[in-house]
C-alpha positions in Angstrom: 0.2 0.1 0.3 1.3 3.7 -0.7 1.2 5.7 1.8 1.6 9.5 1.6 2.6 12.2 4.1 2.5 15.9 3.8 5.5 17.5 5.2 5.6 21.5 5.4 5.0 22.4 2.4 5.8 19.2 0.5 3.9 16.0 0.1 5.6 12.8 -0.6 4.5 9.0 -1.6 6.3 6.1 -3.3 6.3 7.7 -6.5 5.8 11.2 -6.6 6.8 14.1 -4.7 5.1 17.5 -4.7 6.7 20.5 -3.4 6.5 24.4 -3.6 9.4 26.9 -4.8 8.8 30.2 -4.9 6.2 31.1 -7.6 6.4 27.5 -8.7 4.7 24.0 -7.8 7.5 21.0 -8.5 6.2 17.4 -9.2 8.6 14.9 -9.2 7.7 11.5 -10.6 9.7 8.5 -10.4 9.5 4.8 -10.1 6.8 2.5 -11.7 3.4 4.9 -11.5 0.3 3.2 -11.1 -2.1 2.4 -14.0 -4.4 4.9 -12.7 -3.6 8.8 -10.9 -4.7 8.4 -7.7 -7.2 10.4 -5.4 -4.2 11.7 -3.2 -2.5 13.3 -6.3 -5.7 14.5 -7.8 -6.4 16.3 -4.3 -3.1 18.1 -4.2 -3.7 18.8 -7.5 -6.9 20.5 -7.2 -5.2 22.9 -4.2 -2.7 23.5 -6.7 -5.2 24.5 -9.4 -7.1 26.8 -6.1 -3.6 28.9 -6.1 -2.9 29.4 -9.4 0.9 28.6 -10.2 3.0 27.3 -12.8 3.6 23.7 -12.3 7.1 22.0 -13.4 6.9 18.3 -14.0 10.3 16.4 -13.3 10.5 13.5 -15.5 13.9 13.0 -14.5 13.6 9.5 -12.7 10.5 8.5 -14.9 11.2 5.7 -17.5 7.5 5.8 -19.2 4.0 7.3 -18.5 0.7 5.6 -19.3 -2.3 7.4 -20.9 -4.1 7.6 -17.8 -1.1 10.1 -16.6 -0.4 12.2 -19.3 -4.4 12.6 -20.1 -4.3 13.6 -16.9 -1.2 16.1 -17.0 -3.0 16.9 -20.6 -5.9 18.0 -19.0 -4.2 19.9 -15.8 -2.6 22.1 -18.8 -5.7 23.4 -19.9 -7.4 24.6 -16.9 -4.1 25.9 -15.6 -3.9 28.0 -19.2 -7.5 29.0 -18.3 -7.0 30.3 -14.8 -3.4 32.1 -16.0 -0.7 29.4 -14.6 1.3 26.8 -17.1 2.5 23.5 -17.1 6.0 22.4 -18.3 7.9 19.3 -18.3 11.5 19.2 -17.9 14.3 16.6 -17.8 11.8 14.1 -20.3 13.8 11.0 -21.6 13.6 10.9 -25.7 11.2 8.1 -25.2 8.7 9.8 -23.3 8.9 12.8 -25.3 7.2 11.1 -28.1 4.5 10.2 -26.0 3.5 13.8 -24.8 1.3 15.6 -27.2 3.2 18.6 -29.3 1.2 21.1 -27.4 3.1 20.5 -24.1 6.0 22.3 -23.0 9.3 21.3 -22.4 11.9 23.1 -21.0 15.5 22.0 -21.5 18.0 25.0 -19.3 20.2 23.3 -17.1 19.8 25.5 -14.2 16.4 24.2 -13.1 18.0 20.9 -13.0 19.3 21.2 -9.3 16.2 23.6 -8.0 13.4 20.9 -9.2 15.7 17.8 -7.7 16.9 19.3 -4.5 15.0 20.5 -1.3 16.2 24.1 -1.0 17.8 24.7 2.4 18.7 28.5 3.1 21.4 29.2 6.0 19.3 32.5 6.4 15.8 30.6 7.1 17.3 27.1 8.3 17.1 26.1 11.7 19.9 25.5 14.0 18.8 21.4 13.2 22.0 19.4 12.5 19.9 16.9 10.9 18.5 18.9 8.2 22.2 20.4 7.3 23.3 17.0 7.0 20.1 16.0 4.6 20.8 19.2 2.7 24.6 18.6 2.3 24.2 15.1 1.2 22.2 15.8 -1.6 24.5 18.8 -2.8 27.3 16.3 -2.3 26.1 13.4 -4.3 25.2 16.0 -6.7 28.5 17.5 -7.1 30.6 13.9 -6.8 28.2 11.5 -8.5 27.2 13.9 -11.1 23.7 12.9 -10.8 20.6 14.3 -8.9 19.1 12.6 -6.4 15.4 12.0 -4.6 14.9 12.2 -1.4 11.8 9.9 -0.1 9.8 9.8 3.3 11.4 8.8 7.1 10.8 5.3 8.0 10.9 3.8 11.5 14.1 0.8 10.8 13.3 -2.2 12.6 15.9 -4.7 11.0 18.9 -2.7 12.7 20.8 -3.6 9.5 22.3 -2.0 6.6 20.3 -2.1 3.5 23.5 -1.9 1.7 27.1 -3.7 1.8 28.8 0.0 1.3 28.4 2.2 4.5 30.1 4.5 6.3 29.2 6.1 10.3 30.2 9.3 12.4 29.3 9.6 15.6 27.8 13.3 16.6 27.9 14.3 20.8 24.8 16.6 21.4 24.8 18.2 24.9 22.8 15.1 26.2 22.9 12.5 23.9 24.5 10.9 21.5 23.4 10.2 17.6 24.9 7.6 15.1 24.7 8.5 11.4 25.5 5.7 9.1 25.6 6.1 4.7 24.8 3.1 3.1 25.3 3.3 -0.8 24.1 0.9 -3.5 27.4 -0.6 -4.9 26.6 0.8 -8.9 26.1 4.3 -7.2 29.3 4.0 -4.9 31.3 2.8 -7.7 30.4 5.9 -9.9 30.9 8.3 -6.9 34.8 6.8 -6.5 35.2 7.1 -10.1 34.2 10.5 -10.1 36.1 11.4 -6.9 39.7 9.3 -8.7 39.1 10.7 -12.2 39.3 7.3 -13.2 37.2 4.5 -13.9 36.7 2.2 -11.2 34.5 -1.2 -11.5 35.4 -2.9 -8.3 35.7 -2.4 -5.0 39.1 -3.5 -3.3 41.5 -2.1 -0.9 42.4 1.0 -2.5 39.0 2.4 -2.5 37.0 0.7 0.1 37.3 3.6 2.7 36.1 5.9 0.1 32.6 6.1 2.0 34.3 7.4 4.7 35.8 10.1 2.8 32.3 11.0 0.9 31.0 11.4 4.7 33.7 13.8 5.8 32.9 16.1 2.6 29.1 16.2 4.0 29.8 17.0 7.6 32.2 19.8 5.7 29.2 20.9 3.9 27.0 20.4 7.0 29.2 22.5 8.9 29.3 25.2 6.6 25.5 25.6 6.9 25.6 25.4 10.7 28.5 28.0 11.2 31.5 27.6 13.3 29.8 27.9 16.5 27.5 25.0 16.7 28.6 23.4 19.6 28.6 19.3 18.9 31.6 17.0 18.9 31.7 14.8 15.4 34.0 12.2 14.8 36.1 11.3 12.1 33.6 9.0 9.5 34.3 5.3 9.9 34.0 2.9 6.7 32.0 -0.1 7.2 31.5 -3.1 4.9 28.6 -5.4 5.1 24.9 -5.6 6.1 25.5 -6.1 10.1 25.9 -3.1 12.1 29.1 -3.1 14.2 28.9 -2.8 18.0 30.3 0.8 19.0 32.0 0.7 22.3 31.9 4.4 23.1 32.5 6.5 26.4 30.2 9.6 26.8 29.9 12.0 30.2 32.2 9.3 31.9 29.4 6.6 30.6 29.9 3.5 28.8 27.9 3.4 25.8 27.0 0.6 23.5 26.3 2.1 20.3 24.5 1.0 17.3 22.9 -1.9 19.7 19.1 -1.9 20.3 17.8 1.8 20.7 16.0 3.0 17.9 16.7 4.0 14.2 15.1 6.4 11.7 15.9 5.9 7.9 15.6 8.3 5.2 16.1 6.6 1.5 16.8 8.1 -1.5 16.8 7.5 -5.2 18.9 8.4 -7.9 19.3 7.3 -11.5 22.8 5.2 -10.9 21.4 3.5 -7.8 20.0 4.3 -3.9 21.1 5.1 -0.8 19.5 5.5 2.5 20.9 7.7 5.5 20.0 6.1 9.4 20.4 7.9 12.5 20.2 5.9 15.3 20.0 6.5 19.1 19.6 4.8 22.7 16.5 3.9 23.5 16.1 6.2 26.6 17.0 9.1 23.5 14.7 8.4 21.0 12.6 11.4 22.5 15.3 13.8 21.3 15.8 12.0 17.8 12.5 13.0 17.2 12.2 16.5 18.1 15.2 17.0 15.6 13.5 14.9 12.9 9.6 16.4 13.2 11.5 20.1 12.1 12.4 18.7 8.9 
């Protein structure tokens, strides 16, 4: 069953995301679209129609679209035109372009590429939230290092307590009253693409020379995160460590004179991402006693 949730000015489901940016509303379509247009999507579109704006449909993550969706978007285009708005397709494949009627508008400017596939976060209007800054920095770093935009999905509670991929890195963040462990899990195809870009040469297998690159990638993400938070964030962040395999390591750690076993039990929230070069996931772990602190950080995002 598909679950759709509203987050601030965004609406996220398993195969689409709707969010507002300035005078525009962006619709990102991805994965395999259902045969018919779901009522949740239709309800969000009705909200747009009552608040006329230009609608940008980003198809970068979409391979094909059936006639039901094409007909729906064609009708939406006519409605928007009547009320002073416009519907524009961006990043559409040559195959999908054949299915779209000639009167539908397609835009090719590169500038819209980043705007339509990244959550905008400006330091001036951002809360001093390490997690939101880390997420934004991850998207930015992936775009630069892997030369591909990534699509953020929705938070979920991770009950498996294991990595979804075999290539992982982790870092430990000390807040004033609790410890947070952040892990980054990468699909092999995406990891090799990133390593190839970092080294400037094609890498086709994981070996002793490149297996620690995930830690370096996290280090870059943390650098961008510090840039968003400023120098006075007051957090103690460990040097990232690479970890290959699906099992979580047991980390013995001392915090405020207390001995802790990190990544043992506790509560984990996962945030998956999709890209054309593969998937990855960020996990946020806290001990059972500190789960309220993690929830309070996540609910601000």
